[in-house]
N, C-alpha and C positions, 0 to 999 in steps of 0.2 A: 299586642297583635290587633288585627282588625279584619273585618269581613271585606274581601276585595274581589274585584272583577277586572280583568285585563282590558285595556282600551280596545284591543282587537275584538274581544268578545262583545263589548258594548256596541261596536260598529256593526257586528253581525246581528246582534239582537235588534238594533234599530232598523236595519234593512229588512229583517224578517217581519217585524211588526208593521212596517210601512207597506208591505205587500200582502199581509194576511187579510183574509176575508172575515167579516162578521165579528170584529173585535172592538168596534167603536165604543167608547166609554169604559173600556176595561182597563185595569191596571195590572202590570206584570212586574214581578221581582226579577232583578238582574243581578245575580250573585253567584260567585264560583267557589272561592276558598276562604278559609280563615288563615291568614298569613301573619306569622309573628317574626320578630327580628331573629329569634332563636332558629326558626325554620329556614329563613334566608341564609343565616350564617352557616347552618349545617349543610345546606345545598352548596353554597359557595365553597366551603371547605372541601367537600367531596369533589366538586368539579375542578377545583384548582390544584388538588393534590396537596393542600396545605396540611401541616401537622399541628396547627394551632389547636388550643384547647378551648372548647365552648362550655361555659359554665351555666348553671341554672337549669331549670326544668322548662320545657316548652309549655306555654299556656294553651288553654283551649277555650272555645267560645262558650258563653253562658246560654246562648240561644242560637238556634239555626234559622236561616231564612229559607222558606220553602219556594222552590222554583218550578214546581210541577206544571203550572199553567204555561209558562213559556217553553218548557221542554216538550210539552204536548204539541206545540206548534212546530217542533223540529229543531229547537235550539239545543246545541251541545256546546258546553264550555270547554276551554282549553285545559283546565285542571292543572295537575302537578307538572305534566309534560310542558305546557306553555310557560309555566312559572320557571321551570328549569332552563328552558331555552332562553328566556329573557335574562335570567341571572348569568347564564353562559355568555350571552351577547355583551352584557355589562362588563364581565371579567375581561373579555377580549378587547373591548373598547378601552379599558383601563391600561392594557398592555401596549396599545398603539401609540 
């Protein structure tokens, strides 16, 4: 697994930071979710109605990335909902 952020979230964060006042010289973490292959497979299985078996245990991150500063500026990340929509889009594209 890995710590991930959706490209749409990166774009929103960049737009937010480009228009925010008083942040010159600051750094901001841009991170949303820890995503593993196990999590993606589990979501894809549910969305597709598959009866496949997923083995193993889902891993978890050793450390979290703190995003309080960028969230205080109004940033909200897409979270599980955006991840699920993206996986659903990928499944639909595969059927086309």
